[in-house]
C-alpha positions in Angstrom: -36.9 -72.4 59.0 -36.7 -68.7 58.0 -38.8 -66.4 60.1 -41.8 -64.8 58.3 -41.4 -61.1 57.6 -43.4 -58.8 59.8 -46.8 -57.8 58.4 -46.8 -54.6 56.3 -48.3 -51.5 57.9 -51.6 -50.3 56.5 -51.3 -47.3 54.2 -53.1 -45.1 56.7 -50.5 -45.8 59.4 -47.6 -45.5 57.0 -48.7 -42.0 55.9 -48.7 -40.8 59.5 -44.9 -41.3 59.7 -42.7 -38.2 59.9 -41.3 -38.7 56.3 -44.7 -37.9 54.9 -45.5 -34.9 57.0 -44.1 -31.5 57.5 -43.3 -30.3 61.0 -46.0 -28.0 62.3 -43.8 -26.0 64.6 -43.3 -22.9 62.5 -45.7 -20.2 61.3 -45.2 -21.0 57.6 -45.9 -24.7 58.1 -49.3 -24.0 59.6 -50.6 -23.2 56.1 -50.3 -25.7 53.3 -50.7 -25.4 49.6 -52.5 -28.8 49.2 -54.7 -31.0 51.3 -55.0 -34.3 49.4 -57.7 -36.7 50.4 -57.6 -40.3 49.0 -60.4 -42.8 49.4 -61.2 -46.2 47.9 -63.8 -48.0 49.9 -63.9 -51.8 49.6 -67.6 -52.3 50.0 -71.0 -50.6 50.0 -73.2 -50.5 53.1 -75.0 -53.5 51.8 -71.8 -55.5 51.5 -71.3 -55.3 47.7 -67.7 -55.2 46.7 -66.4 -52.0 45.1 -63.5 -52.0 42.6 -60.3 -50.8 44.2 -58.4 -47.8 42.7 -54.7 -47.6 42.3 -54.3 -44.6 44.5 -50.8 -45.3 45.9 -49.3 -44.2 42.6 -51.0 -40.8 42.9 -49.9 -40.5 46.6 -46.3 -41.2 45.5 -46.5 -38.5 42.8 -47.8 -36.1 45.3 -45.1 -36.8 47.9 -42.4 -36.4 45.2 -43.7 -33.2 43.7 -45.0 -31.1 46.5 -42.6 -29.8 49.2 -43.4 -31.7 52.4 -44.2 -28.5 54.4 -46.7 -27.5 51.7 -48.9 -30.7 51.7 -51.0 -32.8 53.9 -52.1 -36.2 52.7 -55.0 -38.2 54.2 -55.4 -41.8 52.8 -58.6 -43.8 53.5 -60.3 -40.4 54.2 -63.4 -40.2 56.3 -65.7 -37.2 56.4 -65.7 -34.9 58.3 -63.0 -36.4 60.6 -60.1 -36.2 58.0 -61.3 -32.9 56.5 -62.7 -30.4 59.0 -60.0 -30.3 61.7 -57.0 -30.4 59.4 -58.7 -27.8 57.1 -59.1 -25.4 60.0 -55.6 -26.1 61.3 -53.7 -25.9 58.0 -55.9 -23.6 55.9 -55.2 -25.3 52.5 -55.3 -23.3 49.3 -56.1 -26.4 47.2 -58.2 -29.4 48.3 -58.1 -32.5 46.2 -60.3 -35.6 46.4 -59.1 -38.7 44.6 -61.6 -41.6 44.6 -64.9 -42.7 43.2 -67.2 -39.8 42.2 -70.9 -39.6 41.8 -71.4 -42.4 44.3 -75.1 -41.6 44.4 -77.0 -40.7 41.3 -80.2 -39.1 42.6 -81.8 -37.3 45.6 -80.0 -35.2 48.2 -76.8 -37.2 47.8 -76.6 -36.9 44.0 -73.0 -36.5 43.0 -71.7 -37.5 46.4 -68.0 -38.4 46.7 -67.1 -41.9 48.0 -65.5 -41.2 51.3 -65.1 -44.3 53.6 -65.2 -45.4 57.1 -63.6 -48.7 58.0 -63.5 -49.7 54.4 -67.2 -49.1 53.9 -68.6 -46.5 51.5 -69.5 -43.2 53.2 -71.3 -41.0 50.7 -71.3 -37.3 51.8 -74.2 -35.0 50.8 -72.9 -32.3 48.5 -74.4 -29.5 50.7 -72.4 -30.8 53.7 -69.2 -30.8 51.7 -69.8 -27.2 50.4 -70.7 -26.0 53.9 -67.3 -27.3 55.2 -65.4 -25.8 52.3 -67.1 -22.4 52.9 -66.7 -22.4 56.7 -63.4 -24.1 57.4 -61.2 -23.2 54.4 -60.8 -19.4 54.4 -57.8 -19.4 52.1 -59.2 -22.0 49.6 -58.5 -21.2 45.9 -59.2 -24.4 44.1 -60.9 -27.8 44.4 -59.6 -30.8 42.4 -62.2 -33.6 42.1 -60.1 -36.4 40.7 -62.5 -39.2 39.9 -65.2 -40.4 37.5 -68.1 -38.0 36.8 -67.1 -35.5 39.5 -67.5 -32.3 37.5 -71.2 -32.6 37.2 -73.3 -32.4 39.2 -70.9 -31.9 42.1 -68.2 -29.6 40.6 -70.8 -27.5 39.0 -72.7 -27.1 42.3 -69.5 -26.1 44.1 -68.7 -23.5 41.5 -72.3 -22.1 41.7 -72.2 -21.8 45.4 -68.5 -20.6 45.6 -67.8 -18.8 42.3 -64.5 -17.5 43.6 -62.9 -20.9 43.3 -61.3 -22.8 40.5 -63.1 -26.2 40.3 -61.4 -29.0 38.3 -63.0 -32.3 37.6 -63.9 -35.1 35.2 -67.0 -35.2 33.1 -66.8 -38.9 32.2 -65.3 -42.2 33.3 -61.6 -42.0 34.0 -58.8 -44.5 33.4 -56.3 -45.0 36.2 -53.2 -44.5 34.1 -54.7 -41.3 32.6 -55.5 -40.1 36.1 -51.9 -40.6 37.1 -50.6 -38.7 34.1 -52.9 -35.8 34.8 -52.0 -35.5 38.5 -48.3 -35.9 37.7 -48.5 -32.7 35.6 -50.7 -30.9 38.2 -48.5 -31.8 41.2 -45.3 -31.2 39.4 -46.2 -27.6 38.3 -47.9 -26.8 41.7 -44.8 -28.1 43.6 -42.4 -26.1 41.4 -44.4 -22.9 41.9 -44.8 -23.5 45.6 -41.0 -23.6 46.0 -40.6 -20.4 44.0 -43.3 -18.8 46.1 -41.5 -19.9 49.4 -38.3 -18.3 48.0 -40.1 -15.0 47.6 -41.4 -15.3 44.1 -44.9 -14.8 42.7 -47.8 -16.8 44.1 -48.6 -20.2 42.5 -51.1 -20.2 39.7 -53.8 -22.8 39.6 -54.5 -22.1 36.0 -50.8 -22.9 35.1 -51.0 -26.1 37.1 -54.1 -27.1 35.2 -52.5 -26.3 31.9 -49.5 -28.4 32.7 -51.8 -31.3 33.8 -53.6 -31.1 30.5 -50.2 -31.0 28.6 -48.9 -34.0 30.5 -52.1 -36.0 29.8 -51.8 -35.3 26.1 -48.0 -35.9 26.0 -48.5 -39.3 27.5 -50.7 -40.3 24.5 -54.1 -40.2 26.3 -57.1 -39.0 24.3 -59.4 -36.4 25.8 -63.0 -37.5 25.7 -65.6 -39.7 27.2 -64.5 -43.4 27.0 -68.2 -44.3 26.5 -68.6 -42.1 23.5 -68.3 -44.3 20.4 -67.9 -41.3 18.1 -64.7 -40.2 19.9 -63.3 -43.7 19.8 -64.1 -44.0 16.1 -62.5 -40.7 15.3 -59.2 -41.6 17.0 -59.2 -45.3 16.3 -59.1 -46.2 20.0 -60.9 -45.5 23.3 -60.7 -42.1 24.9 -59.2 -42.0 28.4 -61.3 -39.3 30.1 -62.7 -35.8 29.8 -61.5 -33.2 32.2 -62.5 -29.5 32.5 -62.2 -26.5 34.7 -64.6 -23.9 36.1 -62.8 -20.6 36.3 -63.4 -18.2 39.2 -65.5 -15.1 38.5 -62.5 -12.8 39.2 -60.4 -14.6 36.5 -63.3 -14.4 33.9 -63.9 -10.7 34.7 -60.2 -9.9 34.4 -60.0 -11.4 31.0 -63.2 -9.7 29.9 -61.7 -6.4 31.0 -58.4 -7.1 29.2 -60.3 -7.9 26.0 -62.3 -4.7 26.3 -59.1 -2.7 26.7 -57.6 -4.4 23.7 -60.5 -3.7 21.5 -60.9 -0.1 22.6 -57.1 0.6 22.2 -57.4 1.0 18.5 
């Protein structure tokens, strides 16, 4: 009889292979554009089953779009193990979390992201996450919270405590296919700009990457809005796919206020 094929490697082991990681033996490779954290715990601490997310598609989009020396990917992410050390070592400019958001609805953990440990939900208090971002990510420019209900309260809290950051998130439920379309646009533009920057061009623009993500979301036929909002569904004749938004850094807002003031005073 034919021999059974060898068991497939877990995603976490597969991602450790050289093909997915840039060498860390040059000065440039010690700093990355993107640290991408993916988490989809299988169960709560009480043993209740949690719906699994289709994160491998997002991981594939990330691998194809971002130059390998400009990204670090951590699937089945634990906190702080998969965040603190690599953040200090690679000093990412963008940190992304893809997974379940708002894992806890009230108390000190309200808005917590659903990290995991051994497949079990590991909610992280927002203040601990913010402390790590502030202390271990000196070059951080943006946080992308890619999951349901991540913009509020968590994204809003991050922006309030760290107003120099771009904070992108979702203010509603989010369909898997819509999430993939959004990240395809974001990764694609960010990867394109990273290559230009490495060749001596201008620095990558988070705002431009967000704009491309929004364009890709719309181009793929997805409707911006809360899927639970009956009025939005009635207006378009079908269910909305998700509602994303962005908090702009204080410096960007001030720059555009100054530009507008100059424009009005020029006449």
